[in-house]
C-alpha positions as CSV (number, residue, x, y, z in Angstrom):
1,M,1.9,9.9,21.5
2,E,0.8,9.6,17.7
3,K,1.3,6.5,15.5
4,L,3.2,7.8,11.9
5,S,3.5,5.0,9.6
6,I,7.2,4.5,8.4
7,K,8.9,5.1,4.9
8,N,11.7,5.6,2.9
9,G,13.2,9.2,3.6
10,D,12.3,9.7,7.1
11,F,14.6,10.5,10.3
12,C,14.6,7.8,12.3
13,Q,16.2,6.9,15.5
14,V,16.5,3.1,16.8
15,V,14.8,2.4,20.6
16,A,15.5,-1.0,20.9
17,G,17.9,-3.5,19.7
18,V,21.9,-3.8,19.3
19,H,21.7,-0.4,17.6
20,R,19.4,1.8,20.6
21,G,20.5,5.0,20.4
22,K,22.1,5.9,17.0
23,K,20.0,7.8,14.4
24,G,19.5,7.9,11.1
25,I,17.6,8.3,7.6
26,M,15.4,5.4,6.8
27,Q,16.3,3.4,3.4
28,D,15.7,0.0,1.8
29,M,12.5,-1.1,3.4
30,K,11.0,-4.5,2.4
31,H,8.4,-6.7,4.2
32,S,9.6,-10.3,5.3
33,K,7.4,-13.6,3.9
34,T,6.4,-13.6,7.8
35,G,5.3,-10.1,7.5
36,Q,8.0,-8.3,9.4
37,I,9.9,-5.1,8.0
38,T,13.3,-5.1,7.8
39,I,15.3,-1.3,7.2
40,T,18.1,-0.2,6.8
41,V,19.6,2.8,8.5
42,C,22.3,5.3,7.6
43,T,23.8,7.5,9.4
44,E,25.4,11.1,9.5
45,D,28.4,9.7,9.0
46,D,27.5,7.6,6.6
47,I,27.7,4.0,8.3
48,R,24.8,1.8,7.5
49,F,23.3,-0.8,9.5
50,K,19.9,-3.1,9.0
51,T,16.9,-3.2,12.1
52,L,13.6,-4.5,12.2
53,G,11.3,-2.1,11.8
54,R,9.7,-2.9,15.4
55,N,13.1,-0.9,16.6
56,V,12.7,2.4,15.2
57,E,10.5,5.5,16.0
58,I,10.1,8.0,13.5
59,I,11.5,12.2,14.8
60,K,9.4,14.6,13.5
61,Q,11.3,17.3,11.7
């Protein structure tokens, strides 16, 4: 499995954490002082939630 870099606009699936199993488009990626990446994911139903970058997997289209 190849490692892909994440960027805004990518389609992703959450594989860990509270929102596990949800899919959507990545938006608003930010880096915290401690080095963590936080992203906002917008689903097809226009539901938005925040999660850590390490909890998502990019889906190739």
